[in-house]
C-alpha angles and dihedrals in degrees: 000000000000131000106220136189102233127346108313090355130135123299117269114225120208097027118142115227113203120199110214102204123220113262087231097050122116101227108170110168093010122115116252091247110013115207138193130189121225117241130228090289094045093254119147133184132196118188136186093033112169121232114277147086104292135171133226122221127179130204125192137168097249106007130074133217092224096176090067101029091053091052099062091106095041125092092224137044120228116266094244091070096046119099117190114197111191121217093263093053129245144209107240127188116200126169114208123208125217126189132203112273137186115270117217120195126181151132137250117218137171126239089276089054092246113145117258116219124206095018116156115235115218121203125201121177114222091228146351098045102089121165113340115253094188091115088067094057094085093234134104106262115200122232088255086077089076115085091277103106110165144343132236124257128231091288093050091252126139139181130195139163128222140181116283121239097048139075129238139193122217131209135162142217127202145148091280097053141277133312112218119238117277126237113275113291115209113228113219122180112255093003126123125214106196106164103075114135121184117193118207114222113220112260136216123264119223118196126187152139131249115221135179112250112248102011093044089213113157116259116219124205093019114154113235122191134180117200124197126183127234121261129195090259100044143019125260124236148136140257123210136195139171120227119242129232090285092050093253125142139175127208114197134190100030119156122238095262144106113274147159123257122197135173134192134193120256097267094047094262132107115033151162137221129197141163119252124197116199095153095107118087117246141086128325115299115274117246112291132200123232112197115202116213118236118273124245137192137219131200110215122196123189125189138154128247090278094055094252112142119251103227129195094016121152115227129186116213112202126185139124115010112289095017104097117132137180114213135172128220120238128229090288093053092251135121132180110223114201138179097048125154122222111276146078118309133193121212125213129186109222109205114190113263095000135088118276118265120222115234096205142215106061124242125237112215132240094056130160099197128079112260108234123194127179116214115189114227092215114137118259114265113244123221115200125179150136129251117223124192121214092264092056096255127115127235119250091219133009141129134235128204116213122204140166111276117232112281092020122127093203126109100216119185131194138153142218081299117211111231098187138338094223093243096073121095087225092076113185094015129117144150138208139172129247130188136193118246107289099243095053124084118245094235101073094140092234126104116250109244122202128192123207123193092232092056126059093201123069117241120234126222089245089061091048090050091052091044164159092118117216114218115195113202 
C-alpha cells in the first residue's frame, strides 16, 4: 500500500510500517514485528505474512498514525488498520494515513548538567489515555507500546512526535537515576517544542551478595533486578545487574522509594524475592544478602489417549514470579525441567498457531514422581456462524470472544475471532476452533456449551454441529 499524509494525500517517504502479528498466528521464521520502510512515493511492501488477523502501525519523525495512537485506551482497533490474511494467502492493498503531529526535542542531563546518553524517555499524557487496552487487540504489541517512547543519543538529546490537541509530561530513567516528570507540554499540530530539559536526580546505590540457601556458597552470574513503581511525580522502572564470581552485585541509580528486589540463578531457576525500602533519607544502602532457594527438577511425560508419546511438543511451565520456562518434549514425549523453585506450577501445551491448552491440575514442586498428562489427539471442534445486527444487516468487520459457559467443562478459546474482513462475499461470517482441556477425554457425555457476548443464551454443541450458528447482537 501507500503511506499518505492525510486522506488521499501525497505519499510519505521514510515512514516505517510495523506489522503487529496476530497472537494466534503461526509465524515460524517471521520476525516478531516485521517492518517495511516506505519509498520516495510512500509505497511500502510486506511479504511472507502468515495467515491471521494482523494490524498495521506506522511511525515517522514528524507525522502521527492517529488511527492507532488514539486507540491505545480502546478495546478495538479501527478497521482501516486491520489486515486479514486467509489460510491460502492473499495480496492485500492497504493505504495508511498519517497526520501532522507536534515534535518535541530536548536533552537529558545530570545534576552537574552533563549530558546523559542512553536515557529512556517516558511519556504520560495529561488526560485521555487511561489504561492501555492494547492487550485486547488480539495482536502482538511490542514493549514500545508502554510509555517508553525513545532514548537519548550520545549528546543526551532526544526527539519524539505526538498527537496534536493534547498535552504530555516527560520523564526519564537511566543508569544514574530518574528524571522527574516535566510540567505539561501542549501538543500543537506542526509545531516544534525544542527547549525541554530533563534533570536526572542522583540515585541510591545498593550493593550485595547472592548466596545459595543452606550452603551459603556464592552464586555467580545470578540476575538481580530491582523494580520500582511509577508515581505522579516520576516514572517507574527497573535496574538490573549480574553477580560476579564471588556472588557480588551492585545496583545503581535507584530512587528513594519502596521497591521489590528479585534474583534468579543463571539458567532461570532458583530464585528469591524481597522488599527493599530506600525511602528514608541517608547514605547508600548497606550490603544486603540475597539467599537463593534450592533448585528442583520435574520429569514431564505427555502421551495421547492411546498411550502414544507426544513428541516435539512445546510446553510452558508457569509458577512463582520470574520462574516461567518454555520446554519441548523429546521423541519419547518426555522432557526434564530443571531449575525450579519450590511452589505450585501450572503447565500449558503451546500448539503452533492455536491458543494454549491448560494441562491441569497444577504440580507442587518438589516432586519425586514423573508428571504424566494425557492430551487427546481429537481434532478441534469448529464453530461457524453469522453475526446479525438489530436492523437485520451484518457487520463488515467485528470480533467475537468465545468462553466456556457457566457449568461447562470445556476449555473454549476464541479470539478475538475475525468475523469478516469486509472484502469477502460472506459478510458477517466467520469460523474458529475450540478444544476441551488437554487432560480430559473428548467423550465426557456432556454437550459443549459456548457463551458469546452478543448472545445471552449459551449455545450447545448440537446447535454448533447443525450450524451455522446465528448470533444476534
